Structures are given as C-alpha cells and as structure tokens.
N, C-alpha and C positions, 0 to 999 in steps of 0.2 A: 503493500499499499503506500503510495506517496502523497504528498501535500496536493499534487496538482492532478490527482486521479478524476478522469472525467465522470460526468455523471451518465450511467447508462440505463436504458431501460431494462425492464425485466425480461430475461430471455430464458425460454424453455425449450431446451432441443427435443429430439426424439428420444435422447437417453434420459431425460428428465432432469437436465442440469440447470443451475441457475446462477446467473453470474450478474452481480451487481457491484457497482461502484459509485461513490458520491462523496463530494467535499464542498467547501465553502461554506459561509454563514446564511446564505439565501433560504428563506423558509421553505421552498419549493424541494430543495435538496434533502433537507430533514424529513420533508413529506414521503420522498422517494425512499429514503430509509426505514422509515414506519411502514411503508407497503411492501418493503421486501422482507422485512420480519414476519409482517402479518402472511403474508404468502409462502414463506419457507416453514413457519411453526404453528401460529395460532395468532388470534387478534391480540395485539400488545399495544400497551402505550409507552411512550419514550420520553424521559426528560432529560436535560442538560445542565451541566453546571452553570453555564451561561448562555443566554440567548446569543451574546454577540461574540462569543468565543468559537473561533474556527472548529468546524468539525469535519473529520475525514473517515471514511468506513468503507469496507469492502466485505463482501461475502460471496463465497463460491460453494454450491452445494451437488450431491447427487445422489440418487436413489441406489439403494442396495438391494431392492426387490419390494415385495409389498410388505409395507408396514416399518421400514427402516431407512432412513436417509441419512446422510452425513455431511455437515458442512463445516467451513472454515470462517471464522470471523476474525478480522481484524478492525480496531476501531479505537478513536479516541473515547475519553471518559462520557460515560453516560448511563442512565438508569432504566432498565426495562421493567414493567409491571403489568401484572394481569389481574384484573379487578373483578368482582362480583359480576358486574354490569357486563364486562368483556365476555365473562363465562356464559351468562345467560343470552348474548348475542352472537356467540361463535362458541356452542358446548362441546369442543373438542376434549377429548380425554386421552390424549398422548403424553408418554412422559418424554421430559427432555433432559437428557444427560450432557453436562458440561465438564470438558476437561481443559483447564487453563494450561496453556502451553509458555505464556509471556504475560508478565504484569499481575496484577493482582485485582481481585473482586470480592464483593459481598453477596450473599444470598440470604434468603429468609422464607419460609414457608411453615404453616401449621405449629407454628410457637417456636420453631427451630431455626438456627442460625449460626452463621460463622463465615469466616474469612476463606477465600479460594487463593492459594498460591501456585505456583509452578508445579505441574503435576498431581494436583488435587482434582478429584472428581466431585461434582455436585448433581444431585437429582432433584427434579421439581415435577410435579404432576400438575398437568394443564387444567385438569377439572377442577382445581382448586386455587385461589390467590396465591401469587407469589411475587417476590422482588430479586433482581439481580443488578447490582450496581458495578459498572466498571469504574474502581478508583483512580486507575491511571490508563494510559493508552494499553490496551491489552489485545492479546490473541488467544483464542480458544477453537476447539474443535468440539461441534455440537452434535450429538446424536437424537434424533427423532424417532421414538420406539413406539409402536402401536400398542396399546394397553394389553391386549390379549398376549401377546408375545411376550412381554416381560413378567406379566402374572402366571404365566405357564411355566415359569423357570424360578420365581422368587415369590414367596409367601406374603401375604398382604401385611403381616406383622413386621417383616423385615423392611418392607418398601416404605410402611409408615414411620419405622424408625430413623430412617436414613433421609427422607425427604427433607430437603433445607440444611441438612448437615455435611459439612464438608467430608469428605471420604479421603484420607490422607494417602500419599503415595506409599509404596512398599510391597514386597512380595508379589502376588499374582497381579495387584493393582499396577504395577511397574509393567508387568507384561501386557495387559490390557491397554495401557497408555501407549507402549511402543507399537503393538499392532495396530491400534487406533491412528496413529501418527502414520504408520507405513501407507495405510489405507487411501489416505489424503494424496499421497503422491503416486498411486498406481494407476495404470490405465486399464480400467476395468472394462472390457470389450465385449466380453461375453455375459449374458444374463446368468448363464449357470454358475459362472464364477462368482457373479455378486451373491447368487443364493446362498451358496456353501460359504462364502466370506461373512455375510450377514449372520448366519447361523452360529459360526465360530465367535463373532464378536458378541454375540447376546449371551453366550455361555460364558465367556469370560467376563463380561459385564456383571452375570449373575452372581458369579463367584466373588467380584469385587466386592459388590454390594452386601452380599452376606458376610463377607469377612469384615467388612466395615461397621457392621451392625452387631457383630459378636458380642453376645452377652456377658457381663463380667463375674457371674456365678452359675452354678449347676442349677440353682433356684429360678434365676431367670430364663435360662433355658427350657426347663421343665414348664414354666407358665406360658413362655411362647408357643411350645408345642401344644399344650392344652387349649390355647387359644385358637390356634390353626385347627385342632379338631373340632372345636364348637362351630367354626365358621364352614368348615366342610360341611356339617350336617345341616347348617341353615340353608348354606348354597344349596345342598342335595333337595330339600324340601321347598325350594323356591316356589314351586306352581302351588305349592299347598297353604292354606291360610296358617299364619304363625302359631305354631304349637307352643303349649304353656311351658316356661322354661324349667319348672320343676320336671316336667316330663323328659325333656332334652337333658336335663342334669342326671335324672335316673338312667338314661341310657349310657351316658359317657361316665357315670360314676364320681359326678361332681356337684357340689351345693350350688343352690341357687344364688347365694350370697358370694361365693366364690366366682361364678360366672360373671356377676356384675363387677366384680372387682377387677377381672380381667380386662374386660371391655372398658372400665374407667382410665385404665392406663393410657387408653387410645383417645381419651375425651369423647366417649360416646356410649351407648347402652345397646343391649342386644337387639331391642326392638328398633331404635333408630338405624342400627347397622342394616338390619335385615329389610326394612323399609326403603333405605337408600339402593340397595341392591336389586329390590322388585322394581324401583322406579327406573334404573338403569336399564334393565330387560325392557320394561315398557317403551322407554323412549327409542330404542332400537326398532321395537315391533311398530310403534307409530309411524316412525320416519319411513321404514323399509317394506311393510307388509300393507294388505288391503283390509286386515282384520278391523271389526268396527271395535269402537273403545269398551264395551261391555264384554266382548270376547278377550279383548286384551287383559283387562282386569281379572278375568278368569283365569287367564294364562300364567298372570303372576299371583295368583292365591287370594286376590281380592274381589270376590264375585259381585259384591253390591255395589253399582255403578256410581252411587254417592258417595260412598266410602273411597271408592277408587279415586275419584276426583279430587276430593279432600287430601288424601295421602299424596296423591301426585304434585297436587299444587302447593302443598306445604314443602315439599322437597326439592321441587323444581322451580318453583316461583312462577308458574303458569298453568292453565288447566290442559288436561291433554288434547281438547280440541285445537287449543290455541298453539301448542306446541306442534302438533301434525301439521297445522297449516303453514308455519314457520320453516318446517325441516322435512317437508313430504319429498321424497326421493323418485318414487315412481313416476 
C-alpha cells in the first residue's frame, strides 16, 4: 500500500477476487472503503481518528470454496464496528477471524476484549455486535468462515469463550498463522486445490481456538463438557416443544440448578438459548422455503402461531412476516 494508491472500483473476477484501494481525505474515498468492507464481510460502520487525517487502505480477497474466503487488509488507523441495527439490516452470521501480521489493534465482543499484536488471532461473531480498532497503521489477514463450517469443528462453549479474546501465538497457532500467510501468496488456480486448502485451514483454526480456550482446571473442562452435552440434547429436540428442564436433567444425570449455573456462565438461560436456536432455524425457513408461518412454527417446536410470532419477534426484533418480506430468497 502506498500513500498515492488510486481509488479503484470494486472488482469481482470469475475467481471471486476483490481488489480495492483508496486514499486521500475525500469523503467519497472513505465511503468506497466502507463499501469494500461491507461487500467483503458484512454491514459495518467505520470511524477515523480525525476526519481531516489522510487515510489510505487496500484490501485483496479471494474465495477458498463455499463458505470460506481469505483477505489481506492494509490500512491507516480506523475503527470498524457492527451494531445491533446493522445486524437487523444485514443478518449475516459468519465468523470473522483476524490474524495481525503488522501493527496493533484492539477488539471487543460479548464483554470480552484485548489487544492484538503481531501473530495474534482474534475471532468475532458477525451475528453479535463487535468492535475492531486499528490503533496504528496495520496489516492483517482476515478469514470469513460460514457459521456451520466452524460449528462443525468447535463446540459452542469454545467459540463463546474465545470471541473477542486475543489468541496468542505459539504451538499450533504458529503453524496456522504460517499456513494462512502462505495461502495469501499462492496462485490457487484450481477449485479442487481451494477446497482441500480450506478444509486444512479450518482444521488448524479449530485446534488453535480450542488451545486458546483451554480451561485452567479439570473442573472447568468437566463443566464445558456437561454444557456441550446439554446443548446437544436441546439441539436434538429442536423440532419439539421445550421439554421441562428437570426431565432433561434426569436424562443427563444433572440437577436443574446445575444446568442453570452452566448456562449462566455464558450470560444466558436454557430457555433463552434454545429459543434463540429455534429462531435461527425459523429465519432460514422463512427466507429459503415456501412453508407458511404456522408450518415453520411447528417445525421448530412452537405450534401455536401467536406464541411463535411473540417468541420470534422478541429474539429477532421483527415479526416472522416482516422478516420474510425483507429476506425472501426464492
């Protein structure tokens, strides 16, 4: 990146590459940068240390296959935010993994936060508000990962424990960082190569995140495993009305009080967690199927249409019919 980098239009080639550069203090160039970030990741807001300070930035991205893309970002200091209003406007749910290769940045999400320095990873969940602030001129490699791909490799409890937290370099994290850096310099001509590399990258990222969230005691490890078991049962019964918690506890050999305590460590309750999952599934069905709203309610275990509408509106911020009107894909 140079101080005189030209402002380029967003360019998407047949290989799904995105190349953008912008500089100067002209408002239009900053708008171009915001558009580039929105197009590459999700709807985001950007603030700068000074409206008069010169700003220069560049981004280059490429897809590694369905659900994974890698980009290199070089930029002067600025802050990227994702707010609840942005999430309602653009309800993406991908994960965004940042690897700082030069400079420093700060990140925060879900009451977690910390500084990212050279070699550090940071993970944020685009379905929740977050902030990433570049304190200096910085360079980072960013991986956008579809939710289902990461959740197939890492438990919810691990993800919840690392979002917003820097994962320091070392061990397998160094290997993941090196591999990711090499990817950005490779000419990936064949789609088959991309899919293999994407799979290997996801496996390395999963191990890195798990090591980064390693519990400090045997008790912590046991509690995480218990919470994972409870979530598996709740997820299994997603299409059924919510079962009494004492019934689930009896099945798993846990007390109701213990189950509540486990969920409280994540700032939620069993009912709130399962209702959020039901709403996530309902959102997909509303946007991608022709099922009527009553049928969708039944499919997520809320057969009463009025109750389904109330639950959905509470968790999503709009009614099922309005959500469908805004996100209809067929």
